[in-house]
N, C-alpha and C positions, 0 to 999 in steps of 0.2 A: 504493500498499500504506499502510496506517494501522499504526503501531505501539502496541499497547496494553499498557501492565505492569500485570499482577495482582499480587494477592498471593503470599508467596513466590516472590517474582522472577521469576515467571512471565511469558514476552512472549508476547503472539498478534499475528499480521500477520494482518491483514485487508483482503481485495482488495474495496475499495469507491468507488464515483464521489461525488464531489462536486458535484451539479450545482443550484449557486446561482446563478443568474441574476438575481437581486435581483427578485423576482416581487412585487409591491406587489397585494396582492389586492383585489378590489373587493368580494367576498362579505360579507354580513353575519352568515351564521350557517354552521357549523361544516360542512354537507353540502355548500353550496355552494363553500365556502372548498377542501375538498377535491378538489371536481371540478374547479376553478378552477386550483388548483395541479398536478394531476397533467395537466390539458392544456395546462399553460405550460411542462412541465419537458421540456427537450431529451431527455433519455436515457427518457422514458415515453410521450411522444407518439406515438413511433414504433412502439410494440409493438401487436402485433395485439391482444393480450389486455388492451388498457386499460381497456377497462369491466369486465372480470372482477377487473382488479386494485382499480377504483375500488369494487367491490363489495367485495371482501375486508375494505377499510380502513373501508367504513361498517359493515358486518357486527360488525366490531370495535368499531367507535364505539357501536353500538346495544347491546354486551353491556356496555359499560362506558366511561365517557369518558375518553380519554387527556390530558384539559384538566388539566395539572399544579398550576395556582395561580400566581401572578406573571406571568400575563399570556403564559404558555408552553403549548403543546401538542404531542406527539410522535405525530401519527397513523402507525400502521404496519399493514401487511397482505402477504399473500404474493404473489409474482409470480411464477410459474412459468416466465414467457419468461426472466426474467433470469438473465443469469450470475454476476453481481456483486451484492451490496449496493448500493443505490442511494438517497442521500440528497438531498433536495429542501427550500428554505428558502423559503416565502414570510411577508411581511410586512404587518401591518396597522396602520397609524399611527391608524385611525379603530377598530379594534377588532371583533373577530367574538363573537357569542353564542355559547358553546361548551358549558356547562355544565359548568365546570372545578369541583374542588374547592373553589375558593373565590369562585364565583359571579361573578366578574369576568371583564371580555372578554380574549380572547387575541389580544397583538399578534404574536407569532413562533409561528410553525406550520412545525414539521419534518415532513417526511414521509418514510418510511422503507419501501423496497420489498426485501422478503426474499423471496432464491429459495431453490426448493429445497435440501437439504442444507446448508445455514447458519445451522442454528439455534444454535449456537454461538457461532459471530462476531455474528452478529445481538444476539443479547442481550448481548454484550462491547460493542457498540456504541452499542445503546440505554441503558447502565447510563452509559457515557461521558457521551452528550449529557446524561443527567440531570444529572449531576456539572457538567456545564461550566454547565448553565442555572440552578445553583442561585447561581451568581455572579452578582452585580447588575451589576460591570463588564462581563462578558462580555454581559450582554443588552443593557446602554446601547449596547456597542459595534455588536453586530448593527443595532439600531434606527438608529441614526447614521452607518452606512455606506451609502453608496448608491452604490457601486464596486464590480460583481460580482466583479472581479479580487481587489481588496483583501479584500471578504469572504470568497471562498475561501480568501485566506491566512491572514486570521483565524482561520477554523475550523479549518485544519490544525494554525497555531501552538498554540492553544488545545487541541485534541486531544493534540499530543503532550505540551504542558506538565501538562495535569491529570492524565494517565495514570502 
């Protein structure tokens, strides 16, 4: 469970799976990176609807790029089969051509799978991740952490501190 504090002292508890196994991405384009990350994420690759989820994320990207600038993107899509929000993280030290708003390559790619009936939690989680990624120290910590257990610990620590 992730605790997120909103304005007016409202606290939201979100049931989320952080599946950050330190996936070093080889793909050099966004669609390849999305497919690679989904196929390497333990919580996603066992889904019978994996291809449908990938299509949902790609369709979202075709509508508007989720490349936020500063080397960061948060791809996301609907995942009918999942019971919890799933967050995966891929790193590309060489960079991914992503059509970001600043036209710079992406080095940190978050992927969020949104189950049905979790729209509010999903939006709170996306907002929290965006706030985190605006912090240069957090981005550097992600890029310089090579241990998946430590990375998951950093994510949970920062998510609690930021919100």
